[in-house]
Z-matrix of the N, CA and C atoms (Angstrom, degrees):
N
C 1 1.396
C 2 1.542 1 110.95
N 3 1.340 2 116.02 1 143.46
C 4 1.476 3 119.68 2 -179.85
C 5 1.511 4 107.48 3 -74.84
N 6 1.372 5 119.68 4 139.84
C 7 1.435 6 122.17 5 -179.17
C 8 1.470 7 113.47 6 -67.70
N 9 1.365 8 117.47 7 -28.25
C 10 1.487 9 120.26 8 -174.18
C 11 1.558 10 113.46 9 -87.24
N 12 1.352 11 115.46 10 -24.88
C 13 1.440 12 121.33 11 177.18
C 14 1.486 13 109.37 12 -156.74
N 15 1.327 14 116.21 13 132.07
C 16 1.458 15 119.12 14 -177.29
C 17 1.548 16 108.07 15 -144.80
N 18 1.355 17 108.86 16 164.65
C 19 1.469 18 117.38 17 -178.34
C 20 1.497 19 106.94 18 -128.71
N 21 1.361 20 117.09 19 134.08
C 22 1.469 21 122.91 20 -177.07
C 23 1.537 22 108.90 21 -66.01
N 24 1.292 23 121.20 22 -19.20
C 25 1.451 24 121.55 23 -178.99
C 26 1.504 25 114.17 24 -105.65
N 27 1.306 26 116.71 25 10.46
C 28 1.478 27 121.21 26 178.42
C 29 1.500 28 108.03 27 -77.70
N 30 1.402 29 112.33 28 149.09
C 31 1.423 30 122.92 29 172.76
C 32 1.557 31 114.31 30 54.70
N 33 1.291 32 116.31 31 38.33
C 34 1.500 33 120.31 32 174.91
C 35 1.538 34 107.61 33 -76.77
N 36 1.313 35 115.34 34 142.54
C 37 1.456 36 119.39 35 179.01
C 38 1.519 37 110.39 36 -67.86
N 39 1.358 38 114.45 37 147.30
C 40 1.461 39 118.10 38 179.13
C 41 1.522 40 109.64 39 -96.89
N 42 1.298 41 118.22 40 -5.74
C 43 1.498 42 122.28 41 177.83
C 44 1.560 43 108.11 42 -137.59
N 45 1.400 44 116.50 43 155.66
C 46 1.413 45 117.48 44 176.39
C 47 1.520 46 113.30 45 -56.70
N 48 1.359 47 115.02 46 142.70
C 49 1.466 48 123.64 47 -176.13
C 50 1.530 49 106.72 48 -108.36
N 51 1.367 50 116.11 49 155.52
C 52 1.492 51 117.45 50 176.67
C 53 1.531 52 115.59 51 -65.64
N 54 1.356 53 115.19 52 -27.02
C 55 1.439 54 121.35 53 -177.56
C 56 1.511 55 112.68 54 -133.85
N 57 1.273 56 118.43 55 159.40
C 58 1.437 57 121.07 56 172.97
C 59 1.483 58 108.69 57 -66.28
N 60 1.352 59 119.86 58 155.65
C 61 1.453 60 125.32 59 -179.67
C 62 1.543 61 106.44 60 -110.88
N 63 1.331 62 114.72 61 120.96
C 64 1.481 63 121.79 62 179.80
C 65 1.530 64 108.79 63 -109.71
N 66 1.314 65 115.58 64 132.08
C 67 1.501 66 121.71 65 -177.76
C 68 1.521 67 105.14 66 -133.01
N 69 1.321 68 115.87 67 111.33
C 70 1.488 69 120.75 68 177.63
C 71 1.441 70 107.87 69 -73.65
N 72 1.319 71 121.13 70 125.49
C 73 1.430 72 126.79 71 -178.47
C 74 1.510 73 111.99 72 -97.65
N 75 1.316 74 116.72 73 -38.34
C 76 1.453 75 122.37 74 178.46
C 77 1.513 76 109.65 75 -157.16
N 78 1.289 77 115.85 76 138.65
C 79 1.486 78 120.55 77 176.82
C 80 1.517 79 107.73 78 -137.87
N 81 1.310 80 115.43 79 132.30
C 82 1.444 81 127.24 80 175.00
C 83 1.543 82 107.66 81 -138.74
N 84 1.288 83 118.25 82 164.48
C 85 1.447 84 118.74 83 178.32
C 86 1.560 85 110.34 84 -58.35
N 87 1.296 86 113.18 85 121.98
C 88 1.521 87 119.78 86 -177.64
C 89 1.457 88 116.88 87 79.88
N 90 1.365 89 118.09 88 7.38
C 91 1.475 90 118.77 89 -176.35
C 92 1.595 91 109.10 90 -150.23
N 93 1.273 92 115.11 91 135.42
C 94 1.425 93 122.79 92 177.54
C 95 1.551 94 108.16 93 -140.58
N 96 1.290 95 119.51 94 126.98
C 97 1.471 96 123.90 95 172.36
C 98 1.483 97 107.62 96 -115.04
N 99 1.294 98 114.06 97 132.74
C 100 1.527 99 120.61 98 -179.43
C 101 1.491 100 112.66 99 -143.27
N 102 1.321 101 111.33 100 152.72
C 103 1.494 102 118.55 101 170.06
C 104 1.530 103 104.52 102 -99.08
N 105 1.332 104 114.49 103 138.71
C 106 1.397 105 119.81 104 177.03
C 107 1.555 106 106.39 105 -123.00
N 108 1.280 107 118.68 106 129.93
C 109 1.489 108 119.83 107 174.46
C 110 1.509 109 109.98 108 -115.25
N 111 1.348 110 115.82 109 122.30
C 112 1.452 111 121.19 110 -179.92
C 113 1.545 112 108.23 111 -112.16
N 114 1.320 113 115.04 112 142.53
C 115 1.467 114 118.90 113 -179.75
C 116 1.558 115 106.37 114 -130.12
N 117 1.317 116 115.10 115 61.10
C 118 1.502 117 118.56 116 174.36
C 119 1.574 118 109.45 117 101.21
N 120 1.378 119 117.93 118 -0.91
C 121 1.477 120 116.44 119 -178.41
C 122 1.516 121 113.42 120 -72.72
N 123 1.282 122 114.09 121 160.28
C 124 1.430 123 124.92 122 172.44
C 125 1.531 124 110.40 123 -143.93
N 126 1.355 125 116.86 124 164.11
C 127 1.464 126 116.71 125 174.44
C 128 1.500 127 108.90 126 -67.03
N 129 1.311 128 118.38 127 149.48
C 130 1.498 129 122.32 128 178.13
C 131 1.504 130 108.72 129 -60.16
N 132 1.359 131 119.17 130 151.68
C 133 1.441 132 122.07 131 -178.17
C 134 1.590 133 107.37 132 -58.56
N 135 1.330 134 111.89 133 133.29
C 136 1.507 135 117.33 134 175.90
C 137 1.515 136 113.31 135 82.14
N 138 1.376 137 118.69 136 -5.47
C 139 1.442 138 120.48 137 178.30
C 140 1.458 139 113.12 138 -86.61
N 141 1.286 140 120.15 139 136.04
C 142 1.491 141 123.87 140 176.72
C 143 1.565 142 108.54 141 -131.18
N 144 1.301 143 114.96 142 134.84
C 145 1.486 144 120.44 143 169.35
C 146 1.499 145 105.66 144 -75.10
N 147 1.252 146 115.14 145 141.75
C 148 1.513 147 125.29 146 173.71
C 149 1.479 148 110.10 147 -147.18
N 150 1.347 149 116.85 148 70.09
C 151 1.446 150 125.06 149 -168.89
C 152 1.486 151 112.14 150 -74.64
N 153 1.337 152 120.72 151 143.42
C 154 1.463 153 122.63 152 177.97
C 155 1.544 154 113.35 153 -74.15
N 156 1.294 155 117.82 154 -15.47
C 157 1.404 156 123.54 155 178.89
C 158 1.495 157 111.95 156 -117.09
N 159 1.295 158 119.52 157 169.07
C 160 1.473 159 125.43 158 -178.26
C 161 1.526 160 109.94 159 -84.43
N 162 1.341 161 113.58 160 160.11
C 163 1.459 162 119.77 161 177.09
C 164 1.510 163 108.37 162 -139.48
N 165 1.344 164 118.15 163 137.71
C 166 1.413 165 125.67 164 169.73
C 167 1.493 166 107.65 165 -114.92
N 168 1.319 167 118.79 166 124.69
C 169 1.415 168 121.49 167 -173.25
C 170 1.539 169 111.93 168 -130.34
N 171 1.312 170 116.49 169 136.76
C 172 1.457 171 122.46 170 178.41
C 173 1.537 172 108.66 171 -122.88
N 174 1.290 173 116.06 172 137.47
C 175 1.503 174 120.74 173 178.37
C 176 1.544 175 105.03 174 -95.86
N 177 1.293 176 116.83 175 119.97
C 178 1.445 177 122.49 176 -175.93
C 179 1.541 178 113.02 177 -98.24
N 180 1.374 179 115.75 178 -31.90
C 181 1.462 180 118.33 179 -178.52
C 182 1.550 181 104.89 180 -150.65
N 183 1.291 182 118.32 181 156.54
C 184 1.464 183 124.40 182 176.74
C 185 1.525 184 108.76 183 80.78
N 186 1.359 185 112.30 184 -156.60
C 187 1.434 186 122.80 185 179.83
C 188 1.539 187 109.58 186 -142.38
N 189 1.328 188 116.32 187 155.24
C 190 1.469 189 118.08 188 176.72
C 191 1.535 190 108.10 189 -154.25
N 192 1.323 191 114.40 190 158.02
C 193 1.410 192 120.17 191 172.65
C 194 1.529 193 110.97 192 -120.45
N 195 1.338 194 119.73 193 128.47
C 196 1.441 195 123.47 194 178.72
C 197 1.455 196 108.68 195 -113.93
N 198 1.310 197 117.52 196 135.39
C 199 1.484 198 126.37 197 -178.55
C 200 1.498 199 106.59 198 -112.01
N 201 1.308 200 118.67 199 133.93
C 202 1.459 201 125.30 200 176.81
C 203 1.596 202 109.96 201 -117.18
N 204 1.290 203 112.48 202 135.51
C 205 1.472 204 119.20 203 -175.41
C 206 1.562 205 107.26 204 -58.50
N 207 1.328 206 113.46 205 136.88
C 208 1.476 207 119.78 206 179.58
C 209 1.466 208 116.41 207 83.91
N 210 1.367 209 116.20 208 -4.57
C 211 1.431 210 119.41 209 179.18
C 212 1.579 211 108.95 210 -118.23
N 213 1.301 212 115.15 211 126.36
C 214 1.460 213 118.75 212 -174.32
C 215 1.511 214 114.84 213 -72.96
N 216 1.317 215 116.04 214 -25.20
C 217 1.460 216 122.69 215 -175.06
C 218 1.514 217 111.21 216 -88.72
N 219 1.333 218 117.86 217 134.57
C 220 1.457 219 123.27 218 172.53
C 221 1.497 220 107.48 219 -85.03
N 222 1.349 221 115.31 220 130.55
C 223 1.452 222 119.93 221 -179.09
C 224 1.557 223 110.06 222 -82.36
N 225 1.281 224 119.31 223 116.02
C 226 1.510 225 120.57 224 -179.55
C 227 1.532 226 105.70 225 -88.81
N 228 1.356 227 113.41 226 127.20
C 229 1.409 228 120.46 227 175.47
C 230 1.540 229 111.54 228 -107.15
N 231 1.311 230 115.41 229 135.19
C 232 1.448 231 123.59 230 178.14
C 233 1.553 232 107.08 231 -118.00
N 234 1.369 233 113.71 232 168.23
C 235 1.505 234 116.22 233 -178.48
C 236 1.506 235 110.10 234 -53.72
N 237 1.368 236 115.70 235 134.49
C 238 1.441 237 118.60 236 179.65
C 239 1.495 238 112.51 237 98.30
N 240 1.319 239 120.33 238 -22.05
C 241 1.447 240 123.63 239 -179.67
C 242 1.479 241 110.29 240 -73.96
N 243 1.332 242 116.08 241 140.66
C 244 1.496 243 122.58 242 174.40
C 245 1.488 244 111.18 243 -139.70
N 246 1.279 245 116.19 244 158.39
C 247 1.483 246 121.70 245 177.53
C 248 1.483 247 112.36 246 -156.45
N 249 1.309 248 114.30 247 158.69
C 250 1.479 249 121.07 248 178.44
C 251 1.542 250 106.58 249 -105.90
N 252 1.307 251 116.76 250 132.58
C 253 1.423 252 122.02 251 179.27
C 254 1.581 253 106.14 252 -114.26
N 255 1.341 254 119.51 253 104.60
C 256 1.422 255 118.54 254 -174.31
C 257 1.581 256 112.99 255 -64.15
N 258 1.265 257 118.29 256 160.00
C 259 1.429 258 122.05 257 171.99
C 260 1.503 259 112.49 258 -49.31
N 261 1.323 260 115.67 259 139.55
C 262 1.448 261 124.94 260 175.62
C 263 1.558 262 116.98 261 68.76
N 264 1.368 263 115.50 262 1.95
C 265 1.437 264 118.06 263 178.72
C 266 1.573 265 109.05 264 -79.55
N 267 1.345 266 114.17 265 118.19
C 268 1.484 267 121.16 266 -174.38
C 269 1.526 268 107.09 267 -72.08
N 270 1.347 269 112.75 268 127.99
C 271 1.457 270 119.45 269 179.02
C 272 1.558 271 111.63 270 -152.28
N 273 1.251 272 116.38 271 164.83
C 274 1.482 273 121.21 272 179.09
C 275 1.442 274 109.10 273 -151.83
N 276 1.379 275 115.04 274 159.30
C 277 1.435 276 122.42 275 178.00
C 278 1.582 277 104.47 276 -91.91
N 279 1.354 278 114.94 277 114.96
C 280 1.404 279 119.02 278 179.46
C 281 1.544 280 114.66 279 -77.44
N 282 1.342 281 114.43 280 -34.60
C 283 1.491 282 119.51 281 -177.98
C 284 1.542 283 104.93 282 -168.80
N 285 1.363 284 112.97 283 159.33
C 286 1.458 285 122.30 284 173.31
C 287 1.584 286 106.80 285 -142.15
N 288 1.295 287 115.00 286 154.23
C 289 1.485 288 117.84 287 177.37
C 290 1.563 289 108.71 288 -83.68
N 291 1.332 290 116.06 289 150.09
C 292 1.451 291 118.48 290 178.96
C 293 1.556 292 109.90 291 -105.04
N 294 1.321 293 116.66 292 -22.70
C 295 1.438 294 120.80 293 -177.47
C 296 1.537 295 107.95 294 -139.79
N 297 1.340 296 115.00 295 98.00
C 298 1.408 297 129.11 296 7.92
C 299 1.516 298 109.68 297 -79.07
N 300 1.374 299 119.29 298 162.41
C 301 1.393 300 121.90 299 170.81
C 302 1.534 301 113.17 300 -53.64
N 303 1.308 302 116.11 301 145.40
C 304 1.436 303 117.90 302 175.38
C 305 1.545 304 109.78 303 -86.13
N 306 1.329 305 118.88 304 125.77
C 307 1.446 306 121.75 305 -178.39
C 308 1.539 307 107.13 306 -119.62
N 309 1.359 308 111.93 307 121.18
C 310 1.497 309 122.87 308 -179.81
C 311 1.483 310 108.17 309 -108.26
N 312 1.398 311 113.58 310 151.69
C 313 1.442 312 122.30 311 167.60
C 314 1.498 313 102.56 312 -118.55
N 315 1.346 314 117.81 313 118.34
C 316 1.419 315 123.27 314 -176.91
C 317 1.561 316 110.80 315 -116.25
N 318 1.322 317 116.91 316 130.16
C 319 1.437 318 121.37 317 172.41
C 320 1.488 319 110.49 318 -115.77
N 321 1.351 320 117.11 319 111.09
C 322 1.480 321 124.85 320 -179.73
C 323 1.505 322 106.51 321 -96.59
N 324 1.286 323 118.56 322 137.87
C 325 1.438 324 121.15 323 177.37
C 326 1.548 325 109.19 324 -144.90
N 327 1.337 326 111.56 325 156.15
C 328 1.469 327 115.75 326 -177.97
C 329 1.507 328 114.64 327 88.96
N 330 1.349 329 113.27 328 -144.02
C 331 1.454 330 119.74 329 -171.02
C 332 1.525 331 114.55 330 -60.20
N 333 1.338 332 119.62 331 -24.81
C 334 1.473 333 118.22 332 -176.86
C 335 1.496 334 113.78 333 -75.55
N 336 1.311 335 116.62 334 -0.47
C 337 1.451 336 120.22 335 -169.17
C 338 1.509 337 111.55 336 -119.68
N 339 1.362 338 119.19 337 85.96
C 340 1.444 339 118.78 338 177.43
C 341 1.572 340 108.62 339 -67.19
N 342 1.297 341 116.40 340 158.66
C 343 1.458 342 119.71 341 179.16
C 344 1.532 343 109.83 342 -58.67
N 345 1.342 344 117.87 343 144.57
C 346 1.463 345 121.10 344 -179.22
C 347 1.523 346 111.22 345 -70.02
């Protein structure tokens, strides 16, 4: 992506990738904004994120399922959906769509963001 002008939908993979693609868009002390592109990835079985800082995430393209500890239902996210994940809330990615690729915009704040 060009540093002076970029597009969140630029350079998306046309085929599934072995790993998610992370692109840091902006980092400041206590703040990180990134684009995440998933092509069918999910959290490993039994793995839970439990981040020391908060995260606000928006799904821009594709679909995804998020699972939260203690909740039986998987939250299905569609384009335009967003949610706040408070610090230390255990969660995992249950699934993501590969076609089209799932494009996330994630804003991390607080303890998870060391100074750049």
